[in-house]
VEXLUM-407225 format. One line per 10 residues: number of its first residue (from 0); their letters; for each residue x, z, y negated of N, C-alpha, C. Coordinates in steps of 0.1 Angstrom, whole numbers. Example, Ala and Ser with C-alpha at 12.3 -4.5 7.8 and 13.67 -1.06 7.14 Angstrom:
residues 2
0 = as = 132,78,57,123,78,45,132,78,33 | 128,71,22,137,71,11,129,79,0 $
END
This chain:
residues 258
0 = mipiktpqei = 1366,479,-666,1362,490,-657,1356,501,-666 | 1345,507,-661,1338,518,-668,1343,531,-661 | 1350,540,-669,1355,552,-663,1344,561,-657 | 1346,566,-645,1337,576,-639,1345,589,-640 | 1339,599,-647,1346,612,-649,1345,621,-636 | 1356,628,-633,1357,638,-623,1350,650,-628 | 1346,659,-619,1340,672,-624,1349,679,-634 | 1362,679,-632,1371,686,-641,1371,679,-655 | 1370,665,-655,1370,658,-667,1356,660,-674 | 1346,661,-667,1333,664,-673,1332,677,-680 $
10 = ekmrascrla = 1339,687,-674,1340,700,-681,1347,699,-694 | 1357,691,-694,1365,689,-707,1356,681,-717 | 1349,672,-712,1339,665,-721,1329,674,-727 | 1324,683,-718,1314,693,-723,1320,701,-735 | 1332,705,-733,1338,713,-743,1341,706,-756 | 1346,693,-755,1348,686,-768,1335,682,-775 | 1325,679,-767,1312,675,-772,1305,687,-779 | 1306,699,-773,1300,711,-779,1307,713,-792 | 1320,711,-793,1327,714,-805,1324,704,-816 | 1323,691,-812,1319,681,-822,1305,684,-828 $
20 = sailehlsea = 1296,689,-820,1282,692,-824,1283,704,-834 | 1291,714,-830,1292,726,-838,1297,723,-852 | 1307,714,-852,1313,710,-865,1303,702,-873 | 1296,693,-867,1285,686,-874,1275,695,-880 | 1271,705,-873,1261,715,-878,1266,723,-890 | 1279,727,-889,1285,734,-900,1286,725,-913 | 1289,712,-911,1290,703,-922,1276,700,-928 | 1266,699,-920,1253,697,-925,1248,709,-934 | 1252,721,-930,1249,732,-938,1256,733,-951 | 1268,726,-951,1276,726,-964,1271,715,-974 $
30 = lcpgittrev = 1264,706,-969,1259,695,-978,1250,701,-988 | 1252,697,-1001,1243,701,-1012,1246,692,-1023 | 1236,691,-1032,1238,683,-1044,1251,687,-1052 | 1259,677,-1055,1271,679,-1063,1284,679,-1055 | 1283,682,-1042,1295,682,-1034,1300,668,-1032 | 1313,666,-1032,1318,652,-1030,1320,649,-1016 | 1320,637,-1012,1322,633,-998,1337,637,-994 | 1346,637,-1003,1360,641,-1000,1360,656,-996 | 1352,664,-1003,1351,678,-1000,1345,680,-986 | 1335,672,-983,1329,673,-969,1340,670,-959 $
40 = dqcavklmqe = 1348,659,-961,1358,655,-952,1369,667,-951 | 1372,673,-962,1382,684,-961,1376,696,-954 | 1363,698,-956,1357,709,-948,1358,706,-933 | 1356,694,-929,1358,690,-915,1372,693,-910 | 1382,690,-919,1396,692,-915,1398,707,-912 | 1393,716,-921,1394,730,-919,1388,735,-906 | 1376,730,-904,1369,734,-891,1376,729,-879 | 1382,717,-879,1389,712,-868,1402,720,-865 | 1409,724,-876,1421,732,-875,1417,745,-869 | 1407,752,-874,1403,765,-869,1399,764,-854 $
50 = agcrsaflgy = 1393,753,-850,1389,751,-836,1400,747,-826 | 1411,743,-832,1422,738,-823,1420,724,-818 | 1413,716,-825,1411,702,-821,1416,693,-833 | 1415,680,-831,1418,670,-841,1408,659,-842 | 1409,652,-853,1399,641,-855,1402,629,-846 | 1391,624,-840,1393,612,-831,1393,599,-840 | 1389,601,-853,1388,589,-862,1400,587,-870 | 1407,597,-875,1418,596,-884,1429,587,-878 | 1432,576,-885,1442,567,-880,1438,557,-870 | 1425,558,-865,1420,549,-855,1418,535,-862 $
60 = rrfpghicis = 1426,526,-858,1426,513,-865,1428,514,-880 | 1436,525,-883,1440,528,-897,1428,534,-905 | 1418,539,-899,1407,546,-906,1413,558,-913 | 1410,559,-927,1417,570,-935,1410,583,-935 | 1398,585,-929,1391,597,-930,1391,605,-917 | 1387,618,-918,1386,626,-906,1373,625,-899 | 1362,622,-907,1349,620,-902,1344,608,-910 | 1333,602,-906,1326,592,-914,1314,598,-921 | 1314,595,-934,1303,600,-943,1297,588,-950 | 1284,585,-947,1278,573,-953,1265,578,-959 $
70 = indevvhgig = 1262,572,-971,1250,577,-979,1241,566,-982 | 1228,568,-980,1217,559,-983,1218,546,-977 | 1222,535,-984,1223,522,-978,1236,519,-971 | 1245,529,-971,1257,528,-962,1253,531,-948 | 1256,522,-939,1251,523,-925,1260,532,-917 | 1273,529,-917,1283,536,-909,1297,535,-916 | 1306,543,-911,1321,541,-915,1324,544,-929 | 1315,552,-936,1319,556,-950,1331,565,-950 | 1338,564,-961,1351,572,-962,1349,583,-973 | 1353,595,-970,1352,605,-980,1360,602,-993 $
80 = garrvqygdi = 1354,605,-1005,1360,601,-1017,1354,610,-1029 | 1353,603,-1040,1349,610,-1052,1333,610,-1054 | 1326,603,-1046,1312,602,-1047,1306,616,-1045 | 1296,619,-1053,1289,632,-1052,1275,630,-1045 | 1272,639,-1037,1259,639,-1030,1248,642,-1040 | 1237,635,-1040,1226,638,-1049,1214,643,-1042 | 1205,650,-1049,1193,654,-1043,1185,642,-1040 | 1179,642,-1028,1171,630,-1023,1179,620,-1015 | 1192,622,-1015,1201,613,-1007,1198,615,-992 | 1201,606,-983,1203,608,-969,1218,606,-966 $
90 = vkldvgvild = 1224,615,-959,1238,615,-956,1240,614,-941 | 1247,604,-937,1251,602,-923,1264,608,-921 | 1265,618,-912,1277,625,-907,1280,620,-893 | 1292,614,-891,1296,610,-878,1309,617,-875 | 1309,626,-865,1320,635,-861,1325,631,-848 | 1338,629,-847,1345,627,-834,1357,636,-834 | 1359,644,-823,1370,652,-821,1377,650,-808 | 1390,653,-808,1397,653,-795,1402,667,-792 | 1397,672,-780,1401,685,-775,1406,684,-761 | 1418,689,-759,1424,688,-745,1423,674,-739 $
100 = gfvgdtaati = 1425,664,-748,1426,650,-743,1414,643,-742 | 1402,649,-745,1389,642,-744,1381,642,-757 | 1374,631,-759,1367,629,-772,1352,634,-771 | 1348,641,-781,1334,644,-783,1329,636,-795 | 1318,629,-795,1314,620,-805,1299,622,-808 | 1295,624,-820,1281,627,-823,1278,624,-838 | 1266,621,-841,1262,618,-855,1248,622,-858 | 1245,624,-871,1231,627,-875,1230,623,-890 | 1217,621,-894,1214,617,-908,1207,629,-914 | 1213,634,-925,1208,647,-931,1201,644,-944 $
110 = pigvvsddiq = 1188,647,-946,1182,645,-959,1186,657,-968 | 1189,654,-981,1193,664,-990,1180,667,-999 | 1174,679,-996,1162,682,-1002,1150,674,-996 | 1140,672,-1005,1128,665,-1000,1131,650,-1002 | 1127,642,-992,1128,628,-993,1114,622,-992 | 1113,609,-995,1100,603,-995,1095,601,-981 | 1082,599,-979,1076,598,-966,1082,586,-958 | 1085,575,-965,1090,563,-958,1104,565,-953 | 1112,573,-961,1125,576,-956,1125,586,-945 | 1116,596,-946,1114,605,-935,1110,598,-922 $
120 = klltvtedal = 1101,588,-924,1097,581,-912,1109,573,-906 | 1118,568,-914,1130,561,-910,1139,570,-901 | 1141,582,-906,1149,592,-899,1142,596,-886 | 1130,599,-886,1123,603,-874,1123,592,-864 | 1120,580,-868,1120,569,-858,1134,566,-852 | 1144,567,-860,1158,565,-855,1161,576,-845 | 1158,588,-848,1161,599,-838,1152,598,-826 | 1140,594,-828,1131,592,-816,1136,580,-807 | 1141,569,-814,1146,558,-807,1158,562,-798 | 1167,571,-804,1178,576,-796,1172,584,-784 $
130 = gkgiekvreg = 1162,592,-786,1156,599,-774,1150,590,-764 | 1144,579,-768,1138,569,-759,1149,563,-751 | 1160,560,-757,1171,554,-750,1177,564,-740 | 1179,576,-744,1184,586,-735,1175,588,-723 | 1162,587,-724,1153,589,-713,1155,579,-702 | 1161,567,-706,1164,557,-696,1177,558,-689 | 1185,569,-693,1198,571,-687,1196,577,-673 | 1196,569,-663,1194,574,-649,1203,565,-640 | 1209,572,-631,1217,565,-621,1209,554,-615 | 1215,542,-614,1208,530,-608,1201,521,-618 $
140 = rrlndvsaai = 1198,526,-630,1191,518,-640,1201,509,-646 | 1196,498,-652,1205,489,-660,1207,494,-674 | 1219,491,-679,1222,495,-693,1212,489,-703 | 1207,477,-699,1197,470,-708,1184,478,-709 | 1181,487,-700,1169,495,-701,1170,505,-712 | 1183,510,-714,1185,519,-726,1184,511,-739 | 1190,500,-739,1190,492,-752,1176,487,-755 | 1168,483,-746,1155,478,-748,1146,489,-753 | 1147,501,-748,1139,512,-752,1141,516,-767 | 1154,515,-771,1157,518,-785,1151,507,-794 $
150 = qdevesngfs = 1153,494,-790,1148,483,-799,1133,484,-800 | 1126,486,-789,1112,487,-789,1106,498,-798 | 1112,509,-798,1108,520,-806,1110,517,-821 | 1121,512,-824,1125,508,-838,1115,498,-843 | 1114,487,-836,1107,475,-841,1092,477,-841 | 1087,485,-832,1073,488,-832,1069,497,-844 | 1078,503,-851,1076,511,-863,1079,503,-876 | 1083,490,-874,1085,482,-886,1099,482,-892 | 1109,488,-884,1122,489,-889,1131,479,-881 | 1144,478,-885,1153,468,-880,1165,475,-873 $
160 = vvkefvghgv = 1170,469,-862,1181,474,-855,1194,466,-860 | 1204,474,-863,1217,467,-867,1223,462,-854 | 1228,450,-854,1233,443,-842,1248,442,-842 | 1254,443,-853,1269,441,-854,1276,453,-849 | 1270,464,-848,1277,477,-843,1269,483,-832 | 1276,488,-822,1269,493,-810,1274,506,-805 | 1268,512,-796,1273,524,-789,1284,520,-779 | 1289,530,-772,1301,527,-763,1303,539,-754 | 1310,536,-743,1315,546,-735,1325,555,-742 | 1327,567,-738,1336,576,-745,1342,586,-735 $
170 = grhlheepqi = 1354,590,-737,1361,599,-727,1375,603,-732 | 1385,598,-725,1398,599,-729,1401,591,-742 | 1393,581,-744,1394,573,-756,1381,572,-763 | 1382,570,-776,1371,570,-785,1361,559,-780 | 1367,547,-778,1358,536,-774,1363,531,-760 | 1354,533,-750,1356,529,-736,1345,519,-733 | 1346,513,-721,1335,505,-716,1324,514,-711 | 1312,510,-712,1306,497,-716,1303,498,-731 | 1301,486,-737,1294,486,-750,1279,488,-748 | 1273,495,-757,1259,498,-756,1251,493,-768 $
180 = pnyrtagptv = 1246,481,-767,1238,475,-778,1225,483,-780 | 1220,483,-792,1207,490,-795,1196,479,-795 | 1198,469,-787,1188,458,-786,1190,452,-772 | 1179,446,-766,1180,440,-753,1189,427,-754 | 1196,425,-743,1205,413,-742,1200,405,-730 | 1204,392,-730,1200,383,-720,1209,385,-707 | 1203,383,-696,1211,384,-683,1212,399,-679 | 1217,400,-666,1218,414,-661,1229,422,-667 | 1228,435,-668,1238,443,-674,1242,453,-663 | 1252,461,-665,1257,470,-655,1247,481,-651 $
190 = rlkagmtlai = 1248,485,-639,1240,497,-634,1247,510,-638 | 1240,519,-642,1245,532,-646,1249,540,-633 | 1260,547,-634,1265,556,-623,1267,570,-627 | 1265,579,-619,1268,593,-622,1283,595,-626 | 1285,602,-636,1299,604,-641,1303,596,-653 | 1294,586,-656,1297,578,-669,1293,587,-681 | 1300,586,-691,1297,593,-704,1296,583,-715 | 1284,583,-721,1280,572,-730,1277,578,-744 | 1282,572,-754,1279,575,-768,1268,565,-772 | 1256,570,-773,1244,561,-776,1241,564,-791 $
200 = epmvnmgsaa = 1240,553,-799,1239,556,-813,1231,545,-821 | 1218,546,-821,1211,536,-829,1214,537,-844 | 1216,525,-850,1217,524,-865,1205,515,-869 | 1197,521,-878,1184,515,-880,1182,513,-896 | 1178,501,-900,1176,498,-914,1161,498,-917 | 1158,502,-929,1144,502,-934,1140,487,-937 | 1149,479,-941,1146,465,-945,1152,456,-934 | 1160,446,-939,1166,436,-931,1176,442,-922 | 1179,436,-910,1189,441,-901,1203,437,-906 | 1204,428,-916,1217,423,-920,1225,433,-927 $
210 = vkvlgddwtv = 1238,433,-924,1248,443,-930,1260,435,-935 | 1268,442,-943,1281,436,-948,1291,448,-949 | 1303,444,-949,1314,454,-950,1320,453,-965 | 1321,465,-971,1326,466,-984,1341,463,-985 | 1347,463,-997,1361,459,-999,1371,469,-994 | 1366,481,-990,1376,490,-984,1378,487,-969 | 1372,476,-964,1373,471,-951,1367,480,-940 | 1360,491,-944,1354,500,-935,1339,502,-937 | 1335,506,-949,1321,510,-952,1312,498,-950 | 1302,501,-941,1292,491,-938,1279,494,-946 $
220 = vtadhapsah = 1274,485,-953,1261,487,-960,1251,477,-956 | 1238,480,-959,1228,470,-957,1229,459,-967 | 1226,447,-963,1227,435,-972,1217,436,-983 | 1205,442,-980,1195,443,-991,1195,456,-998 | 1204,465,-994,1206,478,-1001,1194,487,-998 | 1187,484,-987,1176,494,-983,1183,505,-975 | 1176,517,-974,1183,528,-967,1185,525,-952 | 1194,532,-946,1197,531,-932,1199,545,-926 | 1196,547,-913,1198,559,-906,1206,557,-894 | 1212,568,-889,1221,568,-878,1221,581,-871 $
230 = fehtvlvtkg = 1218,581,-858,1219,593,-849,1226,589,-837 | 1234,599,-832,1243,596,-820,1244,609,-811 | 1243,607,-798,1246,617,-788,1255,611,-778 | 1264,620,-773,1272,616,-761,1264,622,-749 | 1262,613,-739,1253,616,-728,1260,614,-714 | 1258,623,-705,1264,622,-692,1253,617,-682 | 1257,606,-675,1248,601,-664,1250,610,-652 | 1239,616,-646,1240,624,-635,1232,618,-623 | 1230,626,-613,1222,622,-602,1207,624,-605 | 1204,631,-616,1191,634,-619,1189,631,-634 $
240 = epeiltwrek = 1184,641,-641,1181,640,-656,1195,638,-663 | 1194,630,-674,1206,628,-682,1210,642,-689 | 1223,644,-691,1227,656,-698,1233,652,-711 | 1226,657,-722,1231,654,-735,1242,664,-739 | 1254,659,-738,1266,668,-740,1267,673,-754 | 1262,666,-764,1262,670,-778,1249,675,-783 | 1241,681,-774,1228,686,-778,1230,697,-789 | 1221,697,-798,1221,708,-809,1207,710,-813 | 1204,722,-818,1190,725,-822,1188,723,-837 | 1198,725,-845,1195,725,-859,1195,712,-866 $
250 = tssklkag = 1204,703,-862,1206,690,-870,1196,680,-865 | 1184,681,-870,1173,672,-866,1166,668,-879 | 1162,656,-880,1155,651,-892,1142,659,-894 | 1136,662,-882,1123,669,-883,1124,683,-888 | 1135,690,-885,1138,703,-890,1142,704,-904 | 1149,693,-909,1155,693,-922,1145,688,-933 | 1135,682,-929,1126,676,-939,1119,686,-947 | 1116,683,-960,1109,691,-969,1116,704,-973 $
END
C-alpha cells in the first residue's frame, strides 16, 4: 500500500522537509578543504539538536552515521570518519530528519572549489535528470514516466544510471512504498495519486553503472572508481503541479561551480 497523506500530515511533511533542506544548506557551507567527514557529521548532530529533530538515518538497519557523506567515487551511504575533504572533491550530502513523527529526506552533491568541466557536467546532468523526473510527477501518470525521464536525460548525456539503489516513498517511515527506479521498467507501474510523497533521487556515474559495497557494509562505490553524483528531493503529488517539499535556492551544482 502506498500511503496517501492527509492535509495535516502534509503540513508535517512540509516542516520536516524544510528542516532537512536547511540543515543540508548549512552543512554545504561548512564544507571546506581539510574538514573531516566526521566533523561534518558532528555538525549535523548539532544542527539537529538545535532544531529539535533527530536523524532518520542513525541506527536504521544499524547505520552508524547521522547523515550520509560520500566523496568522489563513493555513490551513497558513506559514513563520517577521519577522511579529510580535499580541494576539487565532490561531496554528496544526504540528510534525513524526523520531526514530529515525519521524515524529510534530501541530498545534493557539492563541488569543493573549482572542478573539471566533465565533473561539472556530471553534476549538472544529474540535477537536471532529477528535474526531468519531477516534471512527470502528476496525478494519473505512471511511476514509470518519472523513471524513464531520469534515465533518458542521463544516458543521452553519456552517463550511467545506478540500478542497485532507487528512490522511495517517504513519510512516517524513511522508506515507504513505492520504490522509484531511476530507469524504466517492464510492464505497467502504479499511477500517481495526490497525497503521495516521493523521495526521487538519481544516482549517476560518469563511467560504468556497476557499483560495489565496501567492507564497512555500507559505503557504495563505483566499480571503475569513476566519479558519481547524487541529488534528491522529496516531492508531493498534488492535483496540479508537483510540490518540491525540499526546495532550496543555494545548494545547486550550477550555483556552486567555479
